[in-house]
N, C-alpha and C positions, 0 to 999 in steps of 0.2 A: 704736411697736414698737422694741423692743431689737434689736441685732445677731445677739445669741444665739438668740431667737426667730423671726427672720427665717430664720436658718437651718434652724429646724426645721419652718417653715412651707412645704408643699406649693406656696403660692401665688407663692413667689420665684420658681419655675421660668418663665422668659419664654416667650412665645408665639412660634409662627415670627415672624421680625422681617424688616421691610420694609427697615430700613436696613443699609447694611454694617456688620458687626459684626467687631470685634478682640477676640479672647481674651488673656489673659494667666494661662499656666500656673503651677500650682506646681512645684516643681522634685521629682524623686525623694526619696521620703520617704526612702530609704537613705542619701543623702548629707546627713549630719548637720549638714556645716558649711555647707552651701549656702544662704545667706539673702538673696542678690543677687536683684534683680527687674530686666527689662529696660525698663519704665516706669515712672516715679513717679506719684505722686497727682496732681501739679501737671499733667503732662502728661495724664493722663487726663482732666483737667477741661477742658484746651484740645481734645481730640479731641472731646469730648461737646458743649462749647458751640460751638464754633466751625468744627469740620468735620463736625457732624452724622452722628456715627458712634456707634454701640451699642458699649458696652464690657463685656465679661464678664471675671469673674475667678474662679479655682478658691480656695477656701478653703485658708488655711495659716497657722498660728500661728506658724512660724520665719521669716517672710519679714521682711526689715529694717522694711518700710513696714506696720502694722496692716491689716487687712481694713476696719475703721471708717473708716481714711483715704480709701481706695478709694471704699467707698460714698459718703462725704461728696462725694468729686470726680464723682459721676456712675455709677460702675460697677454692676452687678449681679452678685451671686453666682450661680454655675452649677456643678453638679458635673464636669460633662464638657467643657463648650465645645463640644459638638456644633454649635449654631448659629453658630459664629464661620467667619467667612470666613478671617481671618488669625489665625494662632495662635502666639503669642511665648512663649519661653522662653529659659534662659540654656543649660543642658547638655541633653544629648539627651533626648528623651521615654521616659520608661518604656514598654515594648512594651505593658504591658495598658492604658494610659491613652491610645494613640495612636489619634486618629479620622482616617481616610482617606476616609469617605465623600463625596461631593460634598454640596453645600449650596445652598440656594436663591439665585437670582441676587439682588442688592440692588436693592431697589425692587419686588419681587415677593413674595407670600405664598406662592404656589403656582405650580406649572408648571417650565421650565427649570431644571436644576441646574448649577453650575459647580464646578469643583474649589477646594478650598481651599489655602492657602498656610502651611506651617510654617516659622518662622525659627528657627534655634539653632545651637549650637555642635555639631555632629553627628558629630564626630570620626569621619568615615568617608572622607575626602577622600585617606589615604593606604591604604585597604583595609584598615584596623583589624579584625581577624577579630572581635573581640567585638561590632562594631557593624555585621556585615554583615545581621544579620536584621532590624535597623532599616531598613536601607537598601533592604533586598528588599521591603519593605512598600510602597514608592513606585515600584515595578516591575512592570509586566506588559505584555505584548506589544499594544500599540497601545491602551492602556487609558486613554482620554483623561479620564476620570473621577477617576483616582487626582491625590493631591495633588501639590504643587510643594513642593520641598524647597531652602531657602536658607540656606546657610551663612555666617554671621557672618565667619567667618575668611576668607573670599574676597573680602569688599567692600574693594575699593580704591580710591584717587583717580587724579588723572591721572599722578602720578610712579609708581604702581604699588606704592605704600606702603598698609598695613592702614590703614582709617580707623575700623573698629569694633572695638574690644578693651579689654581691661584690663591691657596690657603695663605702664604705667607705676605702677600699683597693685601689680602683683608686685613691681617693683623696691622699692618703699617697704616692702612687707611682708617681702620676703626679705632685707633689710638687717636689718631687726629680728630676725627669726627666728636669722638668722647670727649676730649679735652676743650672742643669748641662748646659741646653742648654742657661741659661743667661751668665753664666761664658764663655762658647763660643762665644757668641756674644761680650761680653766685651773685648776678646782677639782681636776680629777682629778692636776694636776701640782704640787699644793699651794700654788697661789696664787691669791687672791681678786682680782678685776679690778674696776674700775669699772662694767663692763659688767655685773654681775651683777644691777643694778638696770633693765636694759633692760626697757622694757614688750613684750610680745607684743601684736601688733597687735588680736586679738580683744579685748583686756582694756580697751580705749579705746572711746567712743564715737564718735569721729572722727579724722582727720589732724591735726588743731591740736592735740587734746589729746595726741597721742603725739608730736608735735614738741616740745611743752614740756616732756614728761618726758625725752625725749633732750637737749634743750638744758640740763637742769639737769645730766645726766650729763657733757656736754661740759664745762659750767663747773667740774664738780669735776675733771676731767682738767687744765683749765686752771690750777685752784688747786694741786692736790696731785699733779699727774703720774700717770704710768701705773707699774707696779711693775718697777723695774728689772731685777728677776729675769729677765723676759721679754724684755728688750732693747726697741728703739724698736718701738711699734706702727705695722706696715706693711699697709695694707689693699690688695690689688690688686681691679682691676676691668676687665672687658672688655666690649665692645659699645659701639654708639652709637644703638641704637634707643631705643624706648619705656621698655623694661625698665631700661636703664642711666641713661635721664634721670631716672627713679623713684629709682634708687640713689642719683645725684647730689643730686637735692632732698633727700632726708633727711639725707644725709651732712654737709650743709650746716651742721647742729646741733652738729656738733662741732668742736673746734679743728683743721681739716683745713689741712695744709699739701701742696699738690700737688708731686709731684717726678716726674723724668723716671727710665725704666728704666735708662738709662746711670749713674744717680747712686746706685742700689740698693746695690752692694758698699760705697761708702764710706760710706753712712748707716748701715747695720748695724753696721759695724766701727768708727765712731768713737765713742770716748768721751765726746765733747763734746756730743754728738747731744741735743736738748732733748726731755726725756721729758714735757713739758706740752702736746705736740702729738701729734696722729695724723696719719701720713703715708699719702698717697692717691697710687698710681700708676695712672693710668688709661690701660692698655696697647690700643694700635691694632693692628690686622692689621701695619702697618710696623714695629712695634717686634718683633714675635717672627716673621713670616712670612719665608721665603728660598727663591729660586729654587735648586733643585737642581744648577742649573750655575752656583750662586755669584753670579747676577745679583740687583739688588735689587729689592724688591715694588714692583710697579704696579697699582693697583685695577684698571683695566681689562683688564691682562693676567691678573692673578688670576681674574677670573670667566671669562675665556675660556680659561685653562690652568690649572684648579686642581690639576691631577695634577702640574706642573711645580714645586710648591711643597710645603715641609715647615715644621712648626712647630719653633722653638726656646724655646717658653716654659718648658719643662722646666729649662732651663739658664739663660735670661736674665733670668727673672722669679721662677718657683713658689719656689727655695729661700730667697728673702729676705722672704717675706710670712708676716704673723700670721696674716691671713685672706684668702683668695681669694673673690671673687664673681664668678661667672661669668654674663656677661648677653648671651652671643653665640650664635645658633643654628648648627645644622650640617646639612649634606646629605650624603649618601653619597658622592658625587662629589667632595667636597673633603676636604682633611687634617684630621685631627682636631687639635683644640686639645692634647691630650695622650693618648697611649696608656698601656697598662699598662706597657709598658716604660719609657716616659718619667716614667711615676710613681716608678718605683724609682730612675731617676736624679735626679730633684728630690728625693725623700725622703734619699738618700744625700748629696748635696749641702746639703740642708738641716741634716742633722745637723752638716757640718761648718761651716756659717755660726754657729749658735748654737741656743740652746734654743727650744723652742715655734715652729719655723718650719715651715710649710705642713702645720700639724697639723690645720686647720679649712677645710672646703670649702664654701660656699653655693652650689649650682649652681640659680641662679634658673631658668635656661632649662628645666632638667628634662629633659632629652633622654636617655632610658635607654640605656647604652651606646652614646652619640653622640659629641659633641664630645669630653667626658671619657669616654673608653673604661671607665674604672672604676667608673663610677657604675651599680650595680646593678640599682637601684629607685627608685622615688618613695617620699617619706615622707607621712606625713598631719598635719594640723593638732593631731590628739591625740596623735602621737607624731612630733615634727617632725626629730628629729636621730638618728643612728644612727653606731655605729663600723663600718668596713668594711677589709677588708685582702684584694686580690685573692689568689688561689691562685697567681698567678706571681710575686708579690711575695717576695723573700729573707726568711728566717725573722729576721734581725736588723733589719729595718726595722720601724719602727711602724706601726699601723692609723691610719686617717683617719678624723676626725668629719665627717658629711656631712650637709647639711641640704639636701633637695630636694623639698619640698612642692609638689604638682604644682597645688595649688588656692589659691595665695596670695592672690589678690585677693579671696577669699571671707572672707577675715579682716578685709577692711574693707568691708563690705556698703554701708554708707550713700555714703561717698565714691564708691566704685566705680559703683553704681547710678545716682547722680546724673550722673556723666560719661558712662556706657554710655548713658543715655537722652538725653543732648544731641546724641550724635554717631550715634545712631540715626533720631531722628525725622524728618532729611531723607528717608531712605530708606523709612520707615513713610508720610509723608506722599505720596511717589511712589507708593507700591504702592497706596494708597489711591486715588489719582487714576486708577490704572492699571484697578482694578476698577471704577470709576466711568466710564470711557471718555473721562475728561478728560484733557487735555495735560499732563502732568507733567513734572518736572525730567528733560531728555533724558540729564544726565550720570548722575542717580542710578537711571533706569531701565536704562540701559546697565550699570552696576555691578552691579545686581540680576539681570539676565541673565548674567553673567559669574559671579556667586556663585552661581546657580542649579546644583544637582547634578543633580536629576530632575525631570522636567515630562512631564505625559501619559503616565506609564507607562515613559517612555525616559532613559536617562542621557544628559545633555547635555555637548555640547563636548569638552572634554579629559578630561572625567570618564568618557567611555566605556569606559575600560580598568579600571574598576572593575567591569565586568561580569564578568571573570575570577575576581575576589576574592567576588563574590556566588554565581557558580556553584560556587566550591569549598566555600563555606558549605553550599549547597544540596546537594551531593554527601554532605559530611561527613554533614548532617542525616538525609540518607534512609539511609545507612549506619547511623546510630545508631537510627533508627526500626525499620528491617529486623533490627538485632541484637536489639532490645527484643522483637521479634515472633518471636523465635527463627529468622529466616532468616540463613543465613551470609552473611557481607559479600561473600564470592567468587561468591556467586551473582548478584549486582547485576552485569548486564554492563556493562562499563566501555567508554568510547570507546577505540579503538585507533589509534594512530600508528605506523606502520613508516616507519623511517630507514634509506635505505641509504646506507652509507659511514659512516666513524668517524673522519675525518681531523682537520685542524688546527682547523677551526670547528666540530665537532660538540657539544662540551663545555656550552656555555652553552645552546642548544638544548635537549639533552636536560634541563641543570637546571631550565630554565625550565617546560618541558611538565611534569615531573615534581612541579611544585609543585601541579597539580589531581589532587587524589585520585580524581576520577571519570575518569581518563585512565590509560592504561597506554603504554607505549612500547615497541616491539621495536627495537632498533639491530642491523643486519644488516651485516656487512662480512666480508672475507676475512684479517681480523688478529684472531686470538682474544683476544690480550692487550689491543688497542685496545677491542674491543667490552665485554670484560669490565670494565676499567677505567670505562669511561664509565658503565656500569649499577648495580657492585654498591654505591655507595652509596644506591640508590633502591629501595624495596620494589616499586615500579610502573613499573620498568624492567627489560627482560630482554636479554640477548645473543642472536644467532642467527649461526652460520656462514654464509656466502653466497659462492659463486662466481659473479661476474656473467655468466658463461657458461652456467650451469646455468639455463636458461628455465624449467624445469619447477617447480624450487624457488623462484625468483622470483615466479612466476605464483601458486605457492600461498600466499606471503607476503604478497602484493599482495592475493589474495582474502579474505584474512583481516583486512584493515585497514578502517578508514574513511577515513584519510587517509595519503597516502603522501609523504615528503620525500625527496628526493634530493639529495645531497650528492655524487653521484659524477661524474667528469669528463662535460664536456658531451657527447662523443659517443654516450655510453650512454641520454642522456635522452629519445631519440624513441623507442627500442624500449622503454623503460620506459613511457612515455606510450600506447603501443599497447596495452601489456598493462592499464594504468588504464582506457583506453576500454573495452576487452574486458570487464573485471571491475565496470566503473562504479564506480570510485573516483577520487577527486580527487588531483591530484599538486601539490605545491609545490616548485620549486627556485629557487636563487639566480643562476642563470645566465641570460646573454642568449636571446632568442627567436631560434632557428636557422633557416633557412629551412625545413629538416626538420620542425621542431617547428611552425612556423606554418601548414605544410599539414594538420595535423592538426583545423585549429579546427573546419570544419563536422561532421567525425565526432564531435569531442568535444560540441559543441553538441547533435547527434543523441542521443547517449547521455547527456545532461545529467550532463555531467562537466566539471569546472574544471581547466584545465592552467595554473596559476597559475607565472609565471616572473618573474625579476628582482627578487626581493624579499631581496636581501642587503644589502650595502652600496653598491656601485657594479658594477652597477646593484642599486636596493633604496631604501635610506634617502635617497639621493640623488633619486629619483623622488618618494618620498613628501613630502618636506620642500619640493621644488620646486613639485609640485601644491598644496601647503598655503598657500604663501605666493602662489602664483599667484591661488588662489580669492580669497584676501583681497583682492588688487589689485582682482580683477573687482567684489567686493563694494564696494569703495570707489570704482568706476568710474574705474579708472585703466588706460591702455593701455600695453602693453609696448613697447619699443623696442629693448631689447636684453638677451638672455639668455646669461649666461656662468657655467659650472659646472667646478669642479676638485676632484677628489679624490685621494688617495693613503695608502696604507698606508708607514709608514716606520720606522724604528728612532728611538726617542726621541733627542734631540741628543746626549746624555751616551753614547750606545750606538752613534753612526753613523760612529766613525772607522775604517771598513774600505772596501775598493774599492767603487765605485758608490755608496757612501754608503746601503748597502741590505742588509738582512737578511730573511728569508722568513718570513711568518707564515701564507701560504698557498701556493698550488700554484707551485713553481720555473717548471714548464713553461708556466703560464699567464702568468707574467710575462714570460718570453721571446717567447711567441706574440704578446703584445701589442705588442712590439717591432717586429713585422713586419707589423703590419696598415696597410691604406691608410685614410687620412681625410679627411673632407670637412667643410666647415663655412662659415660667412658670418661675416666680421670686418670691422667698421668699413666695412660698405656693400658687400663684396667677397666673391663666392663663391669658395671656394681647395679645391682637392684636392691631396693630399698621397701620392705612392705608399707602398707598404710599404717600398721601396727607400730612400727619402728621408727616412722618417718621424723617424730618429734625428738627421737632420743639420737639418731644419727646425722646429725646435723653440721655445718660447717661454723665452728665458733669463731672464726676471724676472716672476715672478706676485705682484703686490702685493696681499696678502691678509693680511698679518702683518707687524707692526713688529718680532717677535722672529725669526721664521724666514725664511732666504733659500731661497727655492724656484724651482725651474724646471719646465715644464710641456709635456708632449707632447699633441698631439690625439687624441683618443679615438673612432676608427672615426667613421661618419657622423653627424654632428650634425643635418644638415638635416630628418630625419624629426620631430624631437621638437617643431620649430614647429607641426605638427598634433597630435603626441601629448600636448604641454601645453596646447594652446589658445592659442598665442602670437599667432595670426593669420596673415595670409598672409605667405610667406616675402619677398615683394618689398617689403613695408612695414616689414620689420625690419633693423635696422642690423647686428646681432650674433646669430647662435646657433652657441653654443661648447661643447663639453665635453670637458675634458682630464684628465690624470693628471700628480699632482704628484711629483716627484723631488727630491732634494738638488741643488744644481749640480755638475755633471761628470758625471752619470748618462748623460746621452745621448751626451755625448761619448767616454765610456769604453766604453760598450756598442757604438756604433758601430764604434770600433776591434775589438772582440771581432767582429764582423760581418765587417767586412774579412778579418780572419784566418780566418774560416771556422767559427768556433765556433758560430754560429747556423744552419749548414747543415742543412737537413732531408732533402736528397735524396741524398746520398751516404753511404756506411757505412765507417768504419775500424776496424780491430783494433789495440788497443793492448797493449803488453806492460808500460809503465809509465807513469803518469799523467803524468809529466814529458814525455812525447813529444807529448801532445794537441795544444797549441798548434802545435808544428812540424808533424805529422802533418796537422793542419786545413789550415795555410797552404799545404803541400804539395799538398793537392787542389784547394785554391784558385787557386794559380798554375801548376798542372801542371808543376813542377819540383820534383825532390828538393832537399833543404836538409840539409846537414850537422849532425849530431848536436850540435855543439858550441854554445855560447850565443852566439860571435861571429857564426857563420854564420845564426844564428836573428836576431839584431838586425839584420844585413845584408840579411835577405831581408824584414824587416819594414819597414826603411827604403824598399824599392822599392814598397810598396804604401800607405805613409802618412807623412806629416811626420815628421821628426827627434823633433821635439818631442813629438808623438803617440806615437811608437813608444816613445820612452823611459819616458812615463806607462803605455802599455799594457805594458811590461815590468816595470814595478814592480809592477801588481797583479796580473801573471801569475805573478810571484815569489811573491808573498803567497799566491795559491791553491796554489802547487805545481805549476806546468802548464809550466815553463821547463826547456830542457836543462840541465844539470850543476847544478840547484838543490838547494843543501844547507841552505838556510835554512828552508824551508818545505817539509815532505813531507806528502803526502796519505795518511792511513791506510786509505782505502777499499780495498777488494779491485777489482783490475780485471776488467773483465766478460769472461767466457769467448767470447762471440760478437761478431761486428761489430756496430757502432750508428752512429745517425747522429751527428755532432758535437754537435748540440744535444741528443740525449740524454744523452751522457757529458758535456757541459758542465752540463747540469741536475742530474746527480747530485753532481758536485763543489760547484756552487753550494749546493745544499741541505744540504751537508755542511759546508763550511768557513761559510757565510754564515747559520748558524742561530742563532738567540736562545740564550746561555748562562744559567743560572741567575742571576736577579736582574736580568736585563736586561729592558728594557720596550720595546713598539712604541708607535706613534702611530698614530693615525686623523686625518687633516685632511679635512675636506669644507666648501667655499665655494661659494654660489651668489651670484651677483650680477644684479639684476634692474633695469635703467633702465627707468623710467616715467613717465609724466606723465598727468593729466587726460585722459580720453575727449574732451571739449570743452575744449581749452585757451583760456585766457583771455590777456589781453597780460601779466599779473603770475603766470602759472602758470609754475613752475619746473620743471626736470628733477628727478627724485628718483632715488636711487640706494639700492634697498632690499638687504639683505645677510642671509643665514641661513647661519649657520656652527656646524661641529662641532669640536671638538679633542678628542680621547679618547686615552687612556694606559692600556696593560694594567697589570695588576696580579698579585698571587702567585697569582691562582686562574685568571686567562684572560686572552689577549693581546687587546688593544683590537680587533684584526682579528677575532679569534675572535666576542667578543662584538657587534660591528657587522654581522658576516654572520649569525652564530647565532642572535641574539635576534630581528631581523626574520621571520627564516624562522619561527622559533617562534611568535611572535605571529600573523603569517599563517595559520600552520597551524592554530592554535586557533581563529582566527576562522572559517575554514572549517569545521572540525569541528564547533562550535556551530550552524553554519547562519546565520552573519551575512554571509555573501556570497552574493549571489543569480545573479552572472554566471556565464555557462557560455562552454565554448571555450578557446581560447589568449588569455591575457591577462596583461599586467603588471598592477603595484598601482594601477590609475588610478581603482578604485572608490572614492568619496570616504570611505565607512563603512569601508572597508579600511585606507586609508592613514593615516585619523584614528585608528583604532584601533592601528596600528602605532607611529606617533607619541606616542600616550599611553602605550603600554608602556614605549617607549624613554625617555620622560620619568620614568616610574617607575623606571627602571633607572638612572638618572644620565646619559642620552646624550640630553640635550634640546638641539634646534637653538636657538641664541642669534640674535634678529633684531635688527635695526638700520635705520635709514633716516637719510640725510643728503642736502642738495641738491649740485649738480653733476654733474660728468661721472663716466662710469663708467671701467673699467679698459682698456677695448677700444682706445684710443688707444695706449698704453703697450704691450699685446701686439700690435698691428699692426707698429708701430716696432721691437719686438724681434724678429719674425719676419722683417721686411723687411732688418733688419741680418744676421739670419743668412743671408738668401738673396744678399745682398750678397757677404757673405764667402765663399760658395761658388762 
């Protein structure tokens, strides 16, 4: 019987199969260039003959391997692959062809069914809106019959590098397509180059054939040279991964001479340059990335502190290139390789260097508006390159020819499929073993689990954050259906969030919540301009005026909400919580749980209300990240010996040259209050208590968490209860439990001097006629004597309460702040208060005014956990491990780092509560595993991912103990 007649015969449909069945999909018919296949006929024969597996294949005449080849290898045709337990494809499955129903278990013709598994590049991992419907097909509350979704892109080895992919082939094809685009661009300049004869990848049957054709072009260049009218041919290449290796491999067929970045200016300007060569500059990050403070590039530092770096590619490299091949990826938290503004700089300098410089870009990474901000779209194999000029580009500068095909490996279907099949098979065999209940490769099974996006109807691991993207799609779809049915969209009841407060950290929270089209937010505050600024950009946000003392209006707003967020000062929270309990509404705050709030626990439980606190930065992200790391250690059967955590919001180093080395990105009063709190902790085996009076004297002079930043630390409140909160074990079995606050060196000493002067006094009140009297009058109250209103008298009085050295330091800072007698160098433009106030209130006003962030200045958040652990059952050779989890974030033009690190966790937590994903009730912090996992996933998607590492040896506790003891001895 012929294959054609077999296709027409109804007998080719197999009966229910007893064997495990693997199905090979056809690719989406609309993808006309997609000819790749995940498994070759040779491997199908291996599956059928040696693993006793049935293989089904869908009919497709476009596939690089014919159906005849698969049939001869032992596969059977099937139109839907419905009997298959494991379904393999390359790109995402068309929705109308996706089979989600369970299938009979292997070895059974009827009876119990089990979920099937789909493997593909699903393009869902970043929440891509166009594929959320696909992802939704794998999700359903506790529906264990739904299939498992595994994404090839997430399969990684022990080194965390991708193991299954087509990057190398993208590099090969990208070079050829870019050289073809280059030749066309040069024709437009009136010059024919040897690369006119560059073969396009799909026109040859295999890579060896393409190599032969390019080698002929290379020989022609070696013999006859390149056109002198275009100057030396210089190709620039970035990246070091598989894409770049593919580029380098195919470029070897040309007469390549490798050059360094520093040699480029001389190369293109030297009349003696050899035109019988192609010059290649392989630019690595060290060649074009520079620290903003002028420091040198360090790979470890770059990945820890990406915001500290900027790219000089536009000036050091781009102007000298004939063709630029981009093979490096990009993430939002990292600097772009070139911005739109830098493109203008590059083109301006290129015009000065010579003709045909930086006119053609092959963006093989194809990250739209990513590392190359000026890349507007992907191109296609049918139309591989286009000319583009960003609207921001000055009119006198030329456009750029761009090759940005996003499916380059598809043009090399034979070689790409053979490679892909080879690296996929170990995972497929492990998956087959798992279905059979046989012990398979542990390494590959663990990798498959990590690469699983959805299973049993639920999102898995770090992919739980995709729930919000799916919900947004579902809400949009519901609105569309309602609109088509003639129902006004406004009639659909949106979930409602009420935000109380519109201060420094509100912006990122409002923006994140407004991404959900099924949610509306009301921002209520007593500063109309702030609430209106926060809401005017969003169609699902409204501003409301609220006087916090108007209980009736606050109750009305709370009654109309589903979830309440309070960003008001801590003293207001218990009263707000009372109203939330009364109206049965959940509450979310970023503040510590106060005794008054904790007292509401049982009442909130009885009312089925969650009062969620401590979900900002510190507290908040610190809790979430610590609990996540500790949970992993528990799974690894590790016992915690010491827990140390430090966090701080600071100015970026280039903005910190001010008194205290500090600027305010959150409540100034909160910072001053924190300097008055007592602290308790355990350090290096000893329990230590520091009174509020001594906190600024008994500090840690060196916190060894960074090779770049010199930091000191203050103990933060009572750390001891966290032994229980975090499940660290009994306190007596722990060497260290310490939570602290980070500051730049000198903060504690200077703040203590301010405290001695009386500027942190909360008990007395003073009346000012001039801000220059504040320090003098505060000190008068402190010592009970009058001080002359001249500068010398004030300095003399200072010297009676502190050392001469400290007095000089304090005087310099007070001069800068405009708070000293006879000060003419720095005046405070604030109006003096009409009524008497406590010194701390007056000092807060001055600090908020003088130590605010100016336009263009950045803040920084540093968070670091250190957990010392060892195996629960230690053996002779089991060494102590030091696990660290850290975050360094910088503010940007849109929001401060502090606003993002407080506002975003609040938003992610509020949304989890809003959508019913948090079941606990009463007064809690973010200790629920589902909640802190979702918050961390959301932060990762926002570029605020905690970076984890592990090393052998002791932790930092000995350094901290020695530093603290030294301070105590000095006192």
